[in-house]
C-alpha positions in Angstrom: 11.2 4.5 39.9 11.6 2.8 43.2 9.3 3.3 46.2 8.6 2.0 49.7 6.0 2.7 52.4 6.9 3.4 56.0 4.6 3.4 59.0 1.3 1.7 59.8 -1.0 4.5 60.9 0.3 7.7 59.4 2.2 6.3 56.4 5.0 7.9 54.5 5.7 7.1 50.8 9.3 7.4 49.8 10.0 7.5 46.0 13.4 7.3 44.3 13.5 8.9 40.9 16.1 8.5 38.2 16.9 11.1 35.6 14.0 11.5 33.2 11.4 10.2 35.6 8.7 12.4 37.1 6.1 12.1 39.9 3.0 14.2 40.0 1.2 15.0 43.2 -1.7 17.0 44.7 -0.4 20.4 46.0 0.6 20.3 49.7 1.3 16.6 49.9 5.1 16.6 49.6 6.9 15.8 52.9 10.5 16.2 52.0 12.8 16.0 48.9 16.5 15.8 48.1 18.1 19.1 47.0 18.4 18.0 43.4 14.7 17.6 43.0 13.0 20.2 40.8 9.5 21.2 41.7 7.2 22.8 39.1 3.5 23.7 39.8 1.2 23.6 36.8 -2.5 23.3 35.8 -1.9 19.9 34.2 -4.5 18.8 31.7 -5.6 22.3 30.8 -8.1 24.7 32.4 -11.2 22.5 32.1 -9.7 19.4 33.7 -8.1 21.6 36.4 -11.5 23.2 37.1 -13.2 19.8 37.3 -10.6 18.7 39.9 -11.4 21.8 41.9 -15.1 21.0 41.9 -14.2 17.6 43.2 -12.3 19.2 46.2 -8.9 18.4 44.6 -6.2 20.9 43.7 -6.6 23.1 40.6 -2.8 23.0 40.3 -0.7 19.8 40.4 3.0 19.6 41.3 5.6 17.8 39.2 8.8 16.5 40.8 11.9 15.5 38.7 15.5 14.9 39.6 18.3 17.0 38.2 21.9 15.7 37.7 21.3 12.2 39.2 19.0 10.2 41.3 16.7 12.1 43.7 14.3 11.3 46.5 10.9 12.8 47.2 8.5 11.7 50.0 4.7 12.2 50.5 2.5 11.7 53.6 -1.1 10.9 54.1 -3.3 13.7 55.5 -5.2 11.4 57.9 -4.6 8.2 59.8 -5.0 5.5 57.2 -3.3 3.6 54.4 -1.6 4.6 51.1 -2.6 2.1 48.4 -0.3 1.5 45.5 -2.1 0.8 42.2 -0.2 -0.4 39.1 -2.5 0.4 36.2 -2.3 -1.1 32.8 -3.1 0.9 29.6 -6.7 1.9 29.7 -7.3 0.5 33.2 -9.3 2.9 35.3 -10.2 3.3 39.0 -13.1 5.4 40.4 -12.1 6.9 43.8 -13.6 9.0 46.5 -12.8 12.7 46.6 -9.3 13.5 47.8 -8.0 9.9 47.5 -5.4 10.8 44.9 -1.9 11.3 46.5 0.5 11.1 43.6 1.5 9.1 40.4 4.0 8.9 37.7 3.4 11.2 34.7 1.9 8.5 32.6 -1.3 8.3 34.8 -4.2 10.5 33.8 -6.0 12.0 36.8 -9.4 13.6 36.3 -12.8 14.2 37.9 -15.8 12.2 36.6 -19.5 12.2 37.0 -21.6 9.4 38.4 -23.5 7.5 35.7 -26.7 7.4 37.7 -28.3 10.6 38.8 -29.8 9.0 41.9 -26.4 7.6 43.0 -25.0 11.1 42.6 -27.5 12.8 44.8 -28.0 10.1 47.4 -24.4 8.8 47.5 -22.2 10.6 49.9 -19.6 11.5 47.2 -22.2 13.5 45.3 -22.2 13.8 41.5 -18.5 14.1 41.1 -16.0 11.3 41.8 -12.3 11.0 40.8 -11.0 8.8 37.9 -7.5 7.6 37.7 -6.5 6.0 34.4 -3.4 4.1 33.4 -0.8 3.2 32.2 1.4 3.9 35.2 1.9 3.7 38.9 -0.5 5.6 41.2 -0.8 6.0 44.9 -4.2 6.6 46.7 -4.8 7.3 50.4 -7.8 6.3 52.4 -8.9 6.5 56.1 -8.2 3.7 58.6 -7.6 0.2 57.6 -8.6 -1.1 54.2 -10.2 -4.3 52.8 -10.0 -5.2 49.1 -12.8 -7.5 47.8 -12.6 -9.3 44.4 -16.2 -9.7 43.1 -17.2 -12.2 40.5 -19.7 -11.4 37.7 -23.1 -10.2 39.1 -21.8 -10.5 42.7 -22.9 -7.6 44.8 -21.7 -6.0 48.0 -23.6 -3.4 50.0 -21.3 -0.9 51.8 -21.8 1.8 54.4 -21.6 4.9 52.2 -18.9 6.4 54.4 -16.7 3.4 53.8 -16.6 3.0 50.0 -13.1 4.2 49.0 -12.7 3.1 45.4 -13.6 0.5 42.8 -12.8 -0.6 39.2 -14.4 1.7 36.7 -16.2 -1.2 34.8 -18.2 -2.0 37.9 -21.8 -0.8 38.4 -22.3 1.6 41.3 -25.7 2.4 42.7 -27.4 3.5 46.0 -30.2 1.5 47.6 -32.4 2.4 50.5 -32.0 0.4 53.7 -34.9 -2.0 54.1 -37.1 -2.2 57.2 -38.5 0.6 59.3 -36.6 -0.5 62.4 -33.3 -0.7 60.5 -33.9 2.9 59.2 -34.8 4.3 62.6 -32.5 2.4 64.9 -29.9 0.6 62.7 -27.5 3.6 62.8 -26.5 3.1 59.1 -28.4 6.0 57.6 -31.1 5.7 54.9 -29.0 4.4 52.1 -26.2 1.9 51.3 -23.9 1.9 48.4 -24.1 -1.2 46.2 -21.3 -2.2 43.9 -21.7 -5.1 41.4 -18.9 -7.2 40.0 -16.9 -8.3 38.2 -14.1 -6.2 39.6 -12.2 -5.0 42.7 -13.6 -2.7 45.5 -11.6 -1.1 48.3 -13.4 -0.4 51.6 -12.0 1.9 54.3 -12.7 1.6 58.0 -12.4 5.2 59.2 -13.7 7.9 56.8 -12.6 11.4 57.6 -16.2 12.6 58.3 -16.7 10.0 61.0 -13.3 10.9 62.6 -14.3 14.6 62.6 -17.6 13.9 64.2 -16.0 11.9 66.9 -13.4 14.5 67.6 -16.1 17.2 67.8 -17.4 15.6 71.0 -14.2 16.8 72.7 -14.1 20.3 71.3 -15.0 23.5 73.2 -18.8 24.0 73.0 -18.7 26.9 70.5 -16.5 24.9 68.1 -18.4 21.7 68.7 -21.7 23.2 67.6 -20.3 24.1 64.2 -18.6 20.8 63.7 -21.6 18.8 64.8 -23.8 20.8 62.5 -21.6 20.0 59.5 -21.2 16.4 60.5 -24.9 15.9 60.9 -25.6 17.4 57.5 -23.1 15.1 55.9 -24.6 12.0 57.6 -28.1 13.0 56.6 -27.2 12.8 52.9 -25.5 9.5 53.1 -22.8 9.8 55.7 -20.0 10.0 53.1 -16.7 12.0 53.5 -16.8 15.7 52.5 
């Protein structure tokens, strides 16, 4: 499998598949494909895994693409302005991602919903109780909003992140939610009541423009009757941690 990324703001992922190779994607993410690509929609992983994906705001059905009679090309596009992140995973290697981050992968990658280990992090963290888990071996592609920064944390090194900006992290890392300290910071700091805390060792990816923030900003320019509904939803999301979805 060969692939390349085009664009900087609304990126396009082009993948070249040889006979016998497959790529699996969320439904509705394909942009174009050559005429020898076979597309098959299935509830991969069985009913229970498909149902968990649905609870995590992902597709119940996934789509398999495979070439017939020679090399084929299939392309995928990000849904929002942002970056597509390639992740080459070794056997057993896992990433925990925000909802809707999964774009596509080869058929060796396992893609499933997972629960947060700490109940408090689930209720107070913007992602809620369910996150997404991507497990190797294989090549996966994830998409996030805006620009992205990757931090490599050493053992016991911590980083506190605006809860709307935490995109994904290595599954071995500790994830928790901590209250912002100081009354003035809570009232006027503009960062909400809680911050996400991720503890190393491991990698963490941070996005600059989560979809909820983009939606809230665009709502300011909507007609009044639509703006009211959008602002109500955006305000509710920010109240419970200001995380996407």
